[in-house]
Structure formats: C-alpha cells, structure tokens
C-alpha positions, -999 to 999 in steps of 0.1 A, spaced: 865 294 -426 854 314 -457 880 326 -481 883 363 -489 866 357 -523 837 338 -507 832 365 -481 831 391 -509 805 370 -528 783 368 -498 785 405 -491 780 412 -528 742 406 -526 739 417 -490 742 384 -470 760 396 -438 786 377 -419 790 374 -382 823 394 -385 803 424 -399 777 425 -371 774 450 -344 758 447 -309 720 446 -313 720 432 -348 705 399 -336 670 413 -342 676 422 -378 661 402 -407 695 394 -423 703 361 -407 737 344 -405 740 321 -436 734 285 -429 758 257 -439 740 253 -473 751 289 -481 787 281 -475 784 254 -502 768 280 -525 797 304 -520 823 276 -526 806 265 -558 806 300 -571 843 306 -565 857 322 -597 889 340 -604 876 361 -634 844 367 -652 834 337 -672 833 342 -710 800 335 -727 799 299 -739 796 299 -777 769 280 -794 781 251 -816 783 258 -853 764 238 -878 770 231 -915 744 257 -925 749 282 -897 784 297 -895 795 312 -861 791 348 -873 755 343 -885 728 355 -861 713 327 -840 676 322 -839 655 303 -814 624 284 -823 596 302 -804 560 292 -809 542 325 -816 512 338 -833 523 349 -868 528 387 -867 509 392 -899 477 379 -883 480 406 -856 483 434 -881 520 441 -875 551 436 -897 573 406 -894 600 413 -868 628 392 -883 658 415 -876 670 439 -848 663 470 -868 627 461 -873 623 451 -837 638 483 -822 620 505 -848 586 488 -841 591 493 -803 600 530 -808 570 536 -830 545 516 -810 513 533 -798 493 501 -792 484 508 -756 481 537 -732 516 532 -717 531 547 -749 512 579 -742 527 585 -707 563 573 -709 594 595 -715 608 570 -739 606 534 -749 630 509 -733 636 480 -757 665 464 -739 703 464 -737 732 441 -739 747 413 -760 723 404 -788 738 369 -789 740 364 -752 737 330 -735 716 345 -707 685 366 -713 671 384 -683 635 395 -684 621 419 -658 587 435 -653 588 470 -669 608 502 -668 608 522 -636 615 560 -631 653 558 -637 648 534 -666 622 557 -682 647 586 -681 678 568 -693 661 544 -718 679 513 -703 665 486 -681 676 479 -645 697 511 -639 683 521 -605 690 505 -571 675 472 -583 698 473 -613 728 479 -591 719 449 -570 713 428 -601 748 437 -614 763 426 -581 744 393 -582 756 386 -617 792 395 -607 792 369 -580 790 342 -607 815 358 -630 791 375 -654 794 412 -664 763 431 -674 776 435 -709 776 397 -713 738 393 -710 708 408 -727 683 425 -704 647 435 -713 613 436 -697 578 423 -703 566 458 -713 588 484 -729 571 515 -715 570 526 -679 536 518 -662 523 549 -643 534 550 -607 553 518 -613 521 497 -611 520 462 -625 514 460 -663 479 452 -672 471 420 -691 464 438 -724 495 459 -721 517 429 -716 500 412 -745 506 442 -768 544 439 -760 545 401 -763 553 400 -800 584 422 -794 597 400 -766 591 369 -787 610 385 -816 639 393 -792 640 357 -780 641 344 -816 670 367 -824 690 361 -792 684 324 -790 696 323 -754 708 292 -736 690 302 -705 662 327 -695 661 343 -661 626 355 -652 630 382 -626 600 387 -603 563 377 -603 551 397 -634 579 383 -655 574 347 -644 536 348 -648 538 362 -683 566 340 -696 552 308 -681 514 315 -684 512 307 -647 496 324 -616 514 304 -590 533 324 -563 569 332 -571 580 313 -540 566 281 -556 579 288 -591 614 293 -578 615 258 -564 613 242 -599 632 244 -631 610 254 -661 612 257 -699 599 286 -719 566 272 -733 569 262 -770 607 259 -767 634 238 -751 650 269 -735 655 264 -697 638 291 -677 648 300 -641 626 321 -619 641 343 -591 630 371 -569 631 407 -583 660 427 -568 635 453 -556 619 425 -535 653 415 -521 660 452 -511 628 451 -491 632 416 -478 669 410 -471 663 375 -457 652 363 -491 688 369 -505 697 334 -492 672 319 -517 686 342 -544 720 326 -537 706 292 -545 691 305 -578 725 319 -587 742 286 -580 718 268 -604 722 296 -630 759 292 -628 757 255 -635 733 259 -664 757 283 -681 787 261 -678 
C-alpha cells in the first residue's frame, strides 16, 4: 500500500494510480506503475525540500568565494570574444550577442535563472514562446512539469540553475542549428565554470547531443551515467518535459532518472 506522500509523488509527474482511474481508461497510454516504480517512490520519500549540499572548503578557497569548475574549452581570446570570468561579463555578453541569426528574431535573450552556486545545473534546448516573452527558461507547460519533477525529490526551482544550449528562441521552436549552438557554447562553458555544479542534468535530445558530443538516441543515453567531457562532473540525461507531455508512458522512465539524480545529490 502506497503512503499518501508516495501517491502524491507519483501523481506529481502524471503517473496515474488505479484508484484514479475511470471505466474505459484501460486503453490509455498511462500504465499502472510496475513494482519497480513503487521502489522509486519509496526511495524518494522526503518530508521537506532538501537543502543544497555545500561544497567542501579548501585552504585557498573560503566558502563565500565563488566556485569554479575546470572545463576544457577553447580560450575565448582565440575566438575573438572577451574572457568571460565573472557573471557580469557573461550576462552582458549574452545580452549584446549578435553572432547568429537567432539574435535578430528573438524578443529578448534568455541567459538562465537560479542559484549561481547550485549543486544541480539543468540544461535544456532553447527558449520557447513563453520563455522568449518572460526572459526565463522553462516557464511554460514544460517548465511547470519540470518544477513538479524536481519537487518530488525535495528540490525547489530556486535551488538549481537552469539554462539552455542556445540563449535565443529558434524560429517556430525548431531545433538549434549546429552553428547556432556553437556560437552559444562559450557562454554555457563560462556558466559551468562559475557554477561548478556537482551534477548536470541534460534535458532532451538537443541538450544531450551538444553536451556529450554524441548523436545516439536519448533512449540509449538515458541508460548510462556520463561525465561532461573534459571534466569530472557527472552528467545525467533525461527526457524533455515536452516529450513527457506528449508521451505519458515515458514518465515511468523519468522516475528512474529522478531516483538516480536524488542519490547523486546526497
């Protein structure tokens, strides 16, 4: 028998229980969770949002000093851009960027939002319509689902940093082109250096392919744990919330991803 909390967690990302069903629901895609899902729900049982785990201090890096991750990158100077070694420079460079055609068509740039010393960095694809208007990533229906997914493992949106592969909305929400993603790459690398996350969550195919330099299907990438190339930062791939909204049966797999993410952040 599931506890009230476990039932709430399962409903939080749309996995339906038998008690919620109505006559005729048997033909729907959202299947009854199998026994493995009950183990997931039990492992994610939390009474309050988990506080971010602080990074250990070192003799030459006091706790209040910004953390920096070692990310193998092409030196910015060699690409004709200024060094992006602080948040003011990063945000300013993104706001002023006109390196590709995306900057000519968007309403505003969407650098990212959240805790700049977060343990968890979430990287999506690119801004959509709602994000383009509000200037913040993941604020539409996909963002609402992402917030609920994080809540099931005791994480508030304010405790993570959320950004995208590209910082401008691609027209008609198409995939970013290779050159567009490459133009934004230095901004993402700079953000990773400043945040120094303990874990990166790649949300969706575009994010996973760009971060890992892979073209394998997301379904295969999800099955393995990765590291961000050039670093020792663990990287987990999961389905994009927009995909989960279209394919509710995949939410069971997302639960397994949340379970592993929860463990990595402990």
